C-alpha positions in Angstrom: -51.9 -104.6 -32.8 -49.1 -105.4 -35.2 -46.8 -108.1 -33.8 -43.1 -108.2 -34.6 -41.7 -111.5 -36.0 -39.4 -113.5 -33.8 -36.5 -112.8 -36.2 -37.1 -109.0 -36.0 -37.1 -109.2 -32.2 -33.9 -111.1 -31.8 -31.8 -109.7 -34.6 -28.7 -107.7 -33.5 -29.7 -107.6 -29.8 -26.8 -107.8 -27.3 -28.0 -110.1 -24.6 -26.8 -109.4 -21.0 -27.9 -109.4 -17.4 -25.9 -106.2 -16.7 -27.3 -102.7 -17.4 -23.8 -101.2 -17.3 -22.7 -103.6 -20.0 -25.8 -103.0 -22.1 -25.2 -99.3 -22.5 -21.7 -99.8 -24.0 -23.1 -101.0 -27.3 -26.2 -100.6 -29.6 -29.4 -102.5 -29.4 -29.7 -104.6 -26.2 -31.7 -107.0 -24.2 -31.2 -106.9 -20.4 -32.6 -110.2 -19.2 -33.7 -109.5 -15.6 -35.2 -111.6 -12.9 -38.5 -109.8 -12.7 -38.2 -107.2 -15.5 -36.4 -107.1 -18.9 -35.2 -104.2 -20.9 -35.2 -104.3 -24.7 -33.8 -101.3 -26.6 -33.8 -100.5 -30.3 -31.8 -97.4 -31.0 -32.5 -95.4 -34.1 -32.6 -91.6 -33.4 -32.4 -89.0 -30.6 -36.1 -89.4 -29.8 -36.8 -92.2 -27.3 -40.1 -93.9 -26.3 -39.8 -95.7 -23.0 -42.8 -98.1 -23.0 -44.4 -100.2 -20.3 -46.5 -103.3 -20.8 -50.1 -103.7 -19.8 -52.3 -106.7 -19.1 -53.3 -107.1 -22.8 -49.7 -106.8 -24.1 -48.5 -109.4 -21.6 -51.3 -111.7 -22.7 -50.1 -111.4 -26.3 -46.5 -112.3 -25.6 -44.9 -115.3 -27.2 -43.4 -117.9 -24.9 -39.8 -117.1 -25.8 -37.9 -114.0 -24.7 -37.0 -111.4 -25.7 -40.5 -110.2 -26.1 -41.7 -107.7 -28.7 -41.7 -104.2 -27.3 -45.1 -102.4 -26.8 -45.3 -99.5 -29.3 -42.4 -100.9 -31.4 -44.3 -100.6 -34.7 -45.2 -97.0 -34.1 -41.6 -96.2 -33.0 -40.2 -97.8 -36.1 -42.6 -95.9 -38.4 -41.5 -92.6 -36.8 -37.8 -93.5 -36.7 -37.8 -93.3 -32.9 -35.6 -95.2 -30.5 -37.6 -97.4 -28.1 -36.9 -98.9 -24.7 -39.3 -101.6 -23.7 -39.5 -102.0 -19.9 -41.1 -105.5 -19.6 -42.3 -106.8 -16.3 -42.4 -110.6 -16.2 -45.7 -110.5 -14.2 -49.0 -108.7 -14.2 -47.8 -106.9 -11.1 -48.0 -103.2 -11.9 -44.2 -103.2 -11.8 -44.2 -103.6 -8.1 -40.8 -105.3 -8.1 -37.8 -103.1 -7.2 -36.0 -104.2 -10.4 -37.7 -101.9 -12.9 -36.9 -98.6 -11.1 -33.4 -99.9 -10.3 -32.8 -100.6 -13.9 -34.0 -97.2 -15.0 -32.0 -95.5 -12.3 -28.9 -97.4 -13.4 -29.4 -96.4 -17.1 -29.6 -92.8 -15.9 -26.5 -93.2 -13.8 -24.6 -94.7 -16.8 -25.5 -91.8 -19.0 -27.8 -93.8 -21.3 -30.4 -91.1 -21.6 -28.0 -88.2 -22.4 -27.9 -89.2 -26.1 -31.6 -88.4 -26.6 -33.1 -85.0 -27.2 -36.8 -86.1 -26.6 -37.8 -88.8 -24.1 -41.4 -89.9 -23.5 -42.4 -92.5 -21.0 -45.7 -94.1 -22.0 -48.1 -96.8 -21.1 -51.8 -97.6 -20.5 -53.5 -98.8 -17.3 -50.8 -100.8 -15.5 -48.2 -99.4 -17.9 -49.5 -95.9 -17.3 -49.0 -96.3 -13.6 -45.4 -97.4 -14.2 -44.7 -94.5 -16.6 -46.0 -92.0 -14.0 -44.0 -93.5 -11.2 -40.7 -93.8 -13.0 -40.5 -90.9 -15.4 -39.1 -88.6 -12.7 -36.0 -90.7 -12.6 -35.0 -89.2 -15.9 -34.7 -85.4 -15.9 -36.5 -83.9 -18.9 -38.7 -86.9 -19.7 -42.3 -86.3 -20.4 -45.2 -88.8 -19.9 -48.2 -90.0 -22.0 -50.3 -92.0 -19.6 -53.6 -93.6 -20.8 -56.2 -94.7 -18.3 -53.6 -95.0 -15.5 -54.1 -96.2 -11.9 -52.5 -94.1 -9.2 -52.2 -97.3 -6.9 -53.9 -100.5 -6.2 -53.5 -100.1 -2.4 -57.0 -100.1 -1.0 -56.2 -97.9 2.0 -55.0 -95.2 -0.3 -57.6 -95.8 -3.1 -60.5 -97.7 -1.6 -62.5 -97.2 -4.8 -60.2 -99.4 -6.9 -61.5 -103.0 -6.8 -61.1 -104.0 -10.5 -57.9 -106.0 -10.1 -58.3 -108.4 -7.2 -55.6 -110.9 -8.3 -52.7 -108.5 -8.6 -53.9 -106.8 -5.4 -53.7 -110.1 -3.5 -50.7 -111.6 -5.3 -48.2 -108.7 -5.2 -46.8 -106.2 -2.8 -49.1 -103.2 -2.2 -47.5 -102.2 1.1 -43.8 -101.4 0.5 -43.8 -97.6 0.1 -41.3 -97.2 -2.8 -43.4 -96.4 -5.9 -46.5 -97.5 -4.1 -48.5 -94.5 -5.2 -48.0 -92.6 -8.4 -49.5 -89.5 -6.9 -46.4 -89.2 -4.8 -44.1 -89.2 -7.8 -45.9 -87.1 -10.5 -44.5 -83.9 -9.1 -41.0 -85.0 -10.2 -42.1 -85.3 -13.9 -41.0 -82.6 -16.3 -44.4 -82.6 -18.0 -46.9 -84.8 -19.7 -50.6 -85.7 -20.3 -53.0 -88.1 -18.7 -55.9 -89.4 -20.9 -58.9 -90.9 -19.2 -62.7 -91.4 -19.4 -64.4 -89.3 -16.7 -67.4 -91.6 -17.1 -65.4 -94.5 -15.7 -65.6 -93.8 -12.0 -62.3 -95.4 -11.0 -60.4 -93.8 -13.8 -61.8 -90.4 -13.0 -60.9 -90.8 -9.3 -57.4 -91.9 -10.1 -57.0 -88.9 -12.4 -58.1 -86.6 -9.6 -55.3 -88.0 -7.4 -52.7 -87.4 -10.2 -53.2 -83.6 -10.3 -49.9 -81.7 -10.5 -48.9 -78.5 -12.5 -46.7 -80.5 -14.9 -49.5 -82.9 -16.0 -52.4 -81.9 -18.2 -55.5 -83.9 -17.9 -57.3 -84.9 -21.1 -60.8 -86.3 -20.4 -62.3 -88.3 -23.3 -65.9 -89.3 -22.3 -67.4 -92.6 -23.3 -64.1 -94.0 -24.5 -64.0 -96.5 -21.6 -61.0 -97.9 -19.8 -59.6 -99.2 -23.1 -59.5 -95.6 -24.2 -56.2 -96.1 -26.1 -58.0 -98.4 -28.6 -60.6 -95.8 -29.3 -57.7 -93.3 -30.0 -56.0 -95.9 -32.2 -59.1 -96.7 -34.3 -59.8 -93.0 -34.8 -56.3 -92.3 -36.1 -55.7 -89.9 -33.3 -53.1 -92.2 -31.5 -50.8 -92.4 -34.6 -50.9 -88.6 -34.9 -50.2 -88.1 -31.2 -47.2 -90.5 -31.3 -45.9 -88.8 -34.4 -46.1 -85.2 -33.1 -46.0 -85.3 -29.3 -42.4 -86.4 -28.6 -41.0 -83.3 -30.4 -43.6 -80.8 -29.3 -44.9 -81.9 -25.9 -48.3 -80.7 -27.1 -51.7 -82.3 -27.8 -52.6 -80.3 -30.9 -55.8 -79.3 -32.6 -55.4 -82.1 -35.3 -55.5 -84.7 -32.5 -58.9 -83.5 -31.5 -60.0 -83.2 -35.1 -59.1 -86.8 -35.7 -60.7 -87.8 -32.4 -64.1 -87.0 -34.0 -63.7 -90.3 -35.9 -64.5 -92.1 -32.7 -68.2 -91.6 -33.6 -67.8 -94.3 -36.2 -66.5 -96.7 -33.5 -69.2 -98.8 -31.7 -67.0 -99.0 -28.7 -67.5 -95.3 -28.2 -70.9 -94.8 -29.9 -72.8 -97.3 -27.8 -72.0 -95.9 -24.3 -72.5 -92.4 -25.7 -76.0 -93.3 -27.0 -76.8 -95.1 -23.7 -76.0 -91.9 -21.8 -78.2 -89.8 -24.1 -81.1 -92.3 -23.7 -80.7 -92.3 -19.9 -81.9 -88.7 -20.1 -85.1 -89.9 -21.7 -86.5 -90.2 -25.2 -86.4 -86.5 -25.8 -84.8 -84.4 -28.6 -81.3 -85.1 -27.5 -81.7 -88.9 -27.8 -83.5 -88.4 -31.1 -80.7 -86.3 -32.6 -78.1 -88.7 -31.3 -79.8 -91.7 -32.9 -80.2 -89.9 -36.2 -76.6 -88.7 -36.3 -75.1 -92.1 -35.4 -77.2 -93.9 -37.9 -77.1 -91.5 -40.9 -73.6 -90.2 -40.5 -71.8 -93.3 -39.2 -74.0 -96.2 -40.3 -74.7 -97.6 -36.8 -77.6 -100.1 -37.1 -78.2 -100.1 -33.3 -78.9 -96.4 -33.5 -81.5 -96.9 -36.2 -83.2 -99.6 -34.2 -83.3 -97.3 -31.2 -84.7 -94.5 -33.3 -87.5 -96.7 -34.4 -88.3 -97.5 -30.7 -88.3 -93.8 -29.8 -90.6 -92.9 -32.8 -92.9 -95.7 -31.9 -93.1 -94.7 -28.2 -93.9 -91.1 -29.1 -96.7 -91.8 -31.6 
């Protein structure tokens, strides 16, 4: 991920603790108690981005922090609003939705023709919960959770620390499944082979959201999209169209060259036995994409069948 320099992050930002003061000017940094807002305003297309565990880990010590998706927003001449939780808490503080609601009340979003709330995992949860606060906003959510509450989603046990540390009882924005019906439209990308992600996706069913299953991409699916070149295309075309087009899926074929996708794909083929399917998968991954692990596996299959 491309990191912005400290100078780029700070330059020309109006610092304030007041949302109402922030919207009177240009680029701003609202320094909150539990959540910051950092805005870079360039055009009438706005990305509202939410941090995830990895982006929080990559933050510098000093605030304001770089905005997730800032480089892609800059390349496309988009405005961007980074909603930045101070903690790995799935945005369970009341501050984030209060800030977004205040921006809406102050008319901040009226200047934008296209608005997309986006995030992955923890950030995808937040995007789905809060997008309905802004009429007309769409969502791109990657591998999102619907909740970490274990009474609602007993299958979700991957994040024991944030489950124990933060509030998963207060009902406001506890369960994204209760809020997705308020969203104007959007897409949820997930790997149906990851049991928890598949089960969350089933809970997020609503007419306005289109489910996009991408098998064998794993929970870090967004990295597979990025490496294939499909994410850049999606972020360039989606805000204006609201569609995931054929070129996205054409570019997604490049995932076959990525070991992070190819290894679980081949493992699934081998789980069915050393038959024709596994043989073809090994040959294709080796000859067309240069995967040495596929060549070694092909040798083992050939040796076993002699």
